[in-house]
Structure formats: C-alpha cells, structure tokens
N, C-alpha and C positions, 0 to 999 in steps of 0.2 A: 604506496598509499593510494587509497581510492576515495574519491569524493562523490557524494550522492546529492543531487539537487532535485527537490520535489516541487511540484506545481499542481495547480488545479483545485485547490481548496477554496472555500468561500461560504457564503450564506445562501441557503436555498429553503424554500417552503417544503413542508412535509408532502411526500408524493413525488417530489422532483428528483432530478438526477445530477450527478457530478462525475467527472472523470479525473482521477489523479494520475500523475505521471512522476516517475522517478528515473532520472538519467544518471548512470554511473560513468565516471571518467577517472583517468589516472592510470596506475599500474595494474591493469586488468589482464589476468592470464586465464580467462575462462571463468564465467560466473556459474556457480553451482545452483544454489537455491536463492530465490528472490521471494520476499515476504512483505506483507503489510501488517503492521500492528496499529493499535489505537489506544489512547489513554484519555478517559473522561475525567473531569475534575473529581478529586477525591477517590478515584478508583485506580486499581492496578492496571498496568499496561497489559493488553490482551492481543493474542494473535487473531488476525482477521482472515487472512488468506495467504496461501503460499503456492509456488510453482517451481518445479525442478527444471534442470536443464533438459530433461527428457520430456517435459510437458505434463508431468503428473501434477494434478491440482488438488488442493485441499482448502476447505472453508470452515469457519466457525458456524455452528448451528444457527446462530442469530442472523447470519447474512446469507445463508444458502437460498438460492433462487432469486436473490436480489442483486448480489454483487458478482462481478466476473473479473478474475485476474488473468492477465495475459502478459506476454513479454515479446520484445523484439530483440533478438540476440545480436543482430547486426548493429543495432543502435545502443546496445547495453542498457535497455530501458524496460521498466516494468510498469504496467498500467493497472488501475483498479477502476472499473466501471461500476458506479453505484447507482442503482435505480430504486424507485419506490422508497426513498429515504424517509426515515422516521426520526422524531426528536431524540430518541435514545441512541441514534447514530452520531450525535454530536460528540466530538472528541478532537484531539490532535492526532493526526494520522502520520505514522512513521514508516518509511521503507527500510528494509534490512536486506543485506546481501551477504552471501558467503562466497569467498573465492580464495583459492590457494591456502586454505586452512585458516583464514582470517574472516572475521565478520565486521561489517560496517553498518552504521546507522545514518539515516538522513536527519535533517534538522527538524523535521516535522512541519505539517501544514494543517491549519485549522479548518475543520468542517463544522458548520453550525446549521442545524435544521430547525426551523421555526414551525410551531404548531398552528 
C-alpha cells in the first residue's frame, strides 16, 4: 500500500504563485509516472501535468508556460510549481502515482485564486 500526502495549497491572488508537494510513502518499489490532476466545482477531474521516471514531461494546454512539474526520486516526491495563477485555476488538486502496476491518489489540496 502507498500513501500520498499533499501540501502547499491555499488562497492566493491572481498573478501569484504556489508550490504543491506530494510525498509518497509505504510499499514503494519504484514509481513510474507521477501526475497532478485538478477538479473545479461542477467540472470533471482533468489532467494538469505528468512526469515519467525518465523525466518526460507533459502539460495541459491551459497551464503550459505557467506550471512546472518536477520530482525528487530520492524523496518519492512530486512537485507542481504554479506561477501566474488565474481565477480559473481554482480547484482541488490531486496527485496520482503509478507503481508496480497500481495507481494511487492523494487526498487533494484546495487551491483558490482570487481576482
């Protein structure tokens, strides 16, 4: 079993920045892909960014150039640096990891961007 603990969410004004972290612990036998998703009220959960164990990155068009995903394999942690935040970035952000053929979700952290 793998546990994911997220942190870094909060309230920020438009144009500001936040950095989310997600630390994995438990029965980890090499993490393959790490991702961040988000879900705004009344909307479906959407993929924001992902990073493979080899460092291949991918971003949703809506966050390209503003968000940066990274990972620290030694700490089993994935980060999401969010700059130039917009009110439409307001959502609950979830981390997701795949390892040994299983996937796990974090509990979510709220990000609120005020205009």
